[in-house]
N, C-alpha and C positions, 0 to 999 in steps of 0.2 A: 504494500499499499505505500502511496506516494503521498507527500503532504502538500497543502495549498501553495506552498511556494517552490514546488518541485519546478526545476528548470531556471531559477533565478540564481545567479552567481555574487556572491559578497565578498570582496576583499577587506580583509579586517587587519589594520595596523595597529588596533587598540590594545592596551595593557592593563594591567591592575584590576579593576571589577568594572566600573560603570560601561565601558565600551565593550569588553568580552560578555558582560551581561546581555546587552542589546544583540550581540551577534549569536550568542547562543539561543536566544529566542528564536531568531530568525531560522536558524539550524533547526531547531526543534519543530519548525513549521514546514521544514523540507528544503530549505535553500541550501545550495552548495556553498559554505563557508570556508574559505583559504586564509588560513591566521598566517601572516607574514611575520616572522620574528627574527631577531637579530642572530646572527652568527656568535658564537661563544657559548653562552648559558642560556640564549633565547630570553624571552621576557622575563620581568623581575620574579614574579610570583614563581617562577618554576625552580627558584633559589630558596625563597623566603615565604614558605606557606604560612598563614596564621596561626599561632600557638606552635610553630615549629612541627606540625604534624606530618608524619611520613608513616606509609605503610610499606614496608621495604623500601623500593626507590621510587614508590609512587607519592607525589605531592598532593595532599587532598585539596589544595586550593586549585590546582590545575584541574583536577578531576571535578570539582564542584563548576566550574563556570567554563569549560571549554569542551563539553561533548558536541557530538554532531559537528566537528571541524576537523580540517586537514591541516598539518602544520608543515610550512614551506619557510626554511632558513635561507635568509638572503641578506647580504651586507649592502644596504641601500646607500652607503657612502661611496661605493664603487660604481663607475659607469656602467658596468655589465649589470650589476643589481638592479640600478634604475632602468636598464633595459629590459629586464625580466619584469619589474613592476609595471612598465608601460603596456607589454604584452598582456599582462593579466587585467588592466584595465579596460583595455580595448575589447577584452570579452566579459567584461563584468557588468552588473546591473546596480551594485551598491558599493560605494566605497568609505570606509568607517574608520575613523581614528579619534584618538584623544589626547593629542599632543596641545601644548600651548600654541597660540597662533604663530608666534616668532619661530618656534621650532619647526612647524608645519612648513612656513615659508623657506626657511633656511634649507631643510631636506629637498625642498621642489615637491612637496605633497599638498600644497595650499589648494582651496578650491579652482583658483583660476588655472592654475598649472594642471589639474587632473582633467577639468572639462576641455581643455586643449586637445586632451588625447581623446576623449569620447564625451561629445557634447550633452549627450542625452542621460549622463550618470546622474545617479541619486548620491549624492556626497552629503554624510552626516558627521559633523564635528561635535565632540563632546568636550567641554572645556568646565574649568572650576568656578569661573566667574563670569564668562561671556567672551565674544570675539575680540572685544577691545574695552577700553575705560582705564580707571585708574588702577584696578586689580588683574590688568590683564596677564601680567607676569608673576602674579603670586601663585604659588602651589595650590592645586585645588584638592586638597586631602579632605577625606569625609569629616574627620574631627574639627578641623579648622571650619570648614563650611558650617557645622553645627554652631559654632562661635559666633560666626557672621549672622546666622540665619534668626537668632532668637530663641531657637527651640531648648535651648539648655535651662532656660528659666521658667519652663512650664511645669515643672513637677518639683516636689521637695516642700521643706519647710521654709519660713520667711528668713531664718539666720543660715539656712544651709548654703553651700557654694552651688554654683551652676552644676547640673548633673547632666553628664554627657549619656547618650543614648547607648545601649548595650548591643549595638550591630551598625553597619555599614548603611544605614537608611538613606543617606543623600547618594551615594554611589548607585545603590539598586533603584531607588526612584527616578534616577537621571537615565540609567539603562532602560528602565521601562518607557520613559517619554522618548529616548532615541527610537526604540524600536515601533512605537507608535508613530513617530514622525516619518520613520522610514515607509512604512506600510502605506501612509497616506500619500507620499511623494510617489511611491511605486502606482498607486491607483491613478494618480494625476497623470503620470506619463503613460500608462494605459490608454487614457481618454484623449490626451493631447499631443504625445509624443516628446513632451518637453521633461528634461530632467531638471533638477534644482538642488539649492543646498539647504541642508536640515541642521539648524545649531541648536543645541541644549547644553544648559549648564548646570551644575550641582546647587549652585546658590539659589538660583530660581525655582529649580525642582523642590527644594526643601522648603522655602518659602510657600510654594503652591500647595505643601501638605498642610501647611496652617492656614489655608485660606479663611476658614470661617473665622479663627481668631483675629487676623489682620483686618478682615472686613468690619468686626466689631470695634477694633481699636481706630482705625484710620476714620471712619464714620462717626464715632461717638467721642474720641478724645480720651477716653476713659481707660486708663491703664489697671488691669486686673493684677493685684499684687498676690504673692504666695502669703498663706496663713501661717500660724504658728504650729498647726498640725499638719501631717503628711499627706495633705491632698494630691490627687492624680492631675489635677487641671486647675488652675485658677478660675477659669471661666465657668465651671460647671458647679453647680450647687452641692454642698455639703449634704452627706457624708461620702460623695464619691470619691472612691480610693481602694487602697489596699489596707486590710485591718489583720491585726494578729487574732488568732484563734487560740483555743486551748493546745492545739498541738501543731500549730502551722499559720498559714495565712489564707485569706479569702479577699476576693474581689467585690466589691458592692458598687452596685449602679445606682441609679434614682429610682425613687419610690416616694408616694405622699407619706407625710411624717405621721399622720393619722394610722397608716397601713404599717408603717415600719416601727412605730410603737407597739402594736399589738404582736407582730412577727418576732420582735426581739425581747419582749416582755420588758419594755423600757418606757415607762410612764413619762419620764421627763421630756421625752420628744412631743408629747402631746402639746407643750406649750407654744409650738411654734406652728402657726396655722396659716401663713401667708407664704407664697412662692418666694418671696424676697427674701425670707428669714434665712434660705439657704446660703445668701451671701452675706447678710449683715450679722447673722450669728453663725457663721460656718464652723468657727473654731470650737463652740460650745457643741454644737450639735455633732461635730464629727468626735469629740471627746465622749460624750453619753454613748454614741454608737461603738466606738471603740471597748469602752467597758464591757458594754452588753455581750459583744462578740467573743470576748475572752473566757466565757462560762461553758462554750461547747466546743466539740472537735469541729475541724473543717468539714468532713463527711457528714456529721451531725446537720451542722448548718445547711450545707448544701441540699441535703434532703427536706430539711424544714423548710426553707425558703422557697425551693423550687415548687413545692406543694402548695404555697401561698401567692406564686407568681411575683415573686421578688426577685428581681435580677441580680444574679451571683454568679461566680466562677470561681475555681480552685486556682491557686498561683503555681502552676506546674514547672518543674524543671525540665531539662531537654529529656531524661529518661522516662519521666510521665508523659511528655508530649508524644514520644516514639509510641507508647503503648496505648495512647487515647484511643477509644472506640470509634470515635468520628474520624479521627486522623486515620486510622487503619482501614476505616469503610471507604473513605475519599482515594485512598491508595496514593497518598502524598510523598510516602517514601517508597522507593522501588528500587530493584536490582537491575545492574546491567554487568555484561560480562567482560572482564578485564583479561588480555591475553596471558598476562603473567600470575595474577593473583587470582582468578576465577570471579565469583560472584562479589560486587561491590555496590554497596548502598548510596543512592543519590536523593536528592529532592526533585520531584518530579516537575514538570512544567505545569504552570497553573492556568491552563487553558485547556477546556473541555470543547471538542469538535466530534460532531456525529458522523460525519463524512471523512474527514482527514484529519484525525489525531496525531499529535504530537510523536516523533519516532525518537529512537535513543540508541545512539553508538558513543561508547566511552571517549573520552577526550584522547588526544594523541599522545601515545605513550612516550614517544622519543621526539626530541626537536628535530624538524626536518624530516620526519618519518614519511612525509608525502612529496618530499622533493621530485624524485624520479618521475611520478604519476602527473604531478602538476606540470613540469617542464615539458614532458612528452606531449601532454595535451596542448603545449604553446608551440611546439613543431620543433623542440630540441632534440637531437639524437644521443644516443647512449655515448658517444664520443664527445659530443658536446658538454654532457652533463659531468662527465670525468673531469673535463678540463676546467669548468668552473669550479667543481670542487677544488682541485689542484691550486687554482689561483685564489682560493679563499672568498669567493663569490657566493658561494653557498657552502653547507656543512653537512656531508652526509655520514660523518662519523662523530656524533656530539659526544660530549663526556659521559662516562657511565654513570656517574653520579653527580647529582647538582646540589648536593650537602657541601656547601664551602663556609 
C-alpha cells in the first residue's frame, strides 16, 4: 500500500529536531525523503542523542525522528558535492532545511539559488526567529525560544522561578507547522504549477500555542500573574492544577464549586458562589481543594470523581503512559524491524487515514547507506561513485561508532 504522497521527493538538509520532524511526517505519508548529511559523523544527533541513549550502536534520537528516510552523505563545500545536490533538486518536489538564513546563503542553498535550479520547487525554511530581523543570527534552540515566548511563566507559584517545559515543544510544533505549510504549497502547485517558499520559525510557533492567552492580554491589557499556590495556568480558575493525594498526584480540571464541595466533602468551597471567585480567591480555593484531596489515594479519587462527572486524571509517568489502556487501544507505540537489533519500539504517526495510512521503515542505520542507490538514480555509474568516495565528496564507509 502506498501513501498519499507517493511519488513526491523531499530533499532534506535539516538537522536536530524541527526540520527532521517535518520530513519524517512527509515520509510517513509516503514521500521519498532523501536526508542529505555531512561527511564525517553526519548530522549532530547521530553523535549526541538526548540522554546519551544508545542501544548497541543505535542512537535513539536518530531512530525517533528519521524513519522512512534515505541517508546520503555529501560534502556540500565541494563543487562535486554541490553538483550532486543540484541533480537532486532537479528531481525534487520539496527542499527542506533549518539553517540560519546567513548560513543558507553562504552555502548557496537559499531560496533564490534553489529556485534557479527548479522553478516550481516547494522550499521550506525552518528558523528560530524568522528570516530576518534583530534576532536573525541568534541560535534558535528550544529552551531559548521558551524564554523568548513567555511560556515559562505560565505555571508555578508566584515566587517560583520560570518553569521550562519538559519536552522540546517549540521544535515539534514548528515541525508540524512546516509539514502543514509544505502540504498546502504542494496543493497550490498542483492547481497552478507554481512553487513557493514556506517559512516557519520556532518563536512564532510557540507563541501560536498560546493564542488564547495572548488574545486575552493584548485585548484587555490585563496581566494574569501566578498565585501563591501551584496553579496549572494563571488564566484558568482555581483549583485547576495538579494536587497531591494520599499516595501520589491528580490533575483536577474545572467544576462548579457547589458540585466540587460535595464531591470532595469540602464544605469550605460552598462560600464561593460566583465564577469570578475562581480568580479573586484562587489561592484559598486551591488550598481548600488540596487539603481535601490528601485524604484518599489517586485511584480512589479517580473512581469517585469520574462517577460524579468531575473532570480529573492521574499524573502518569512514562511507564504508566506506555501501559495506559487508551494508549494501547490507539496503538500509539508500535514496533519496527531494525536490521541489527530486531524489533524496536517507536511513537507512531499521529495521523489516521482510512485509505492511505502511514507507513513505517526504520531510520537509516548508517550514515550514507543510500549513497549508491540515490546517486545511481541521478545517473552516476559505479566508477563515478567510487571516485566521489575517494575524493571525499561522499562517504561510503562511515565510522563504525558515533560515540565520541
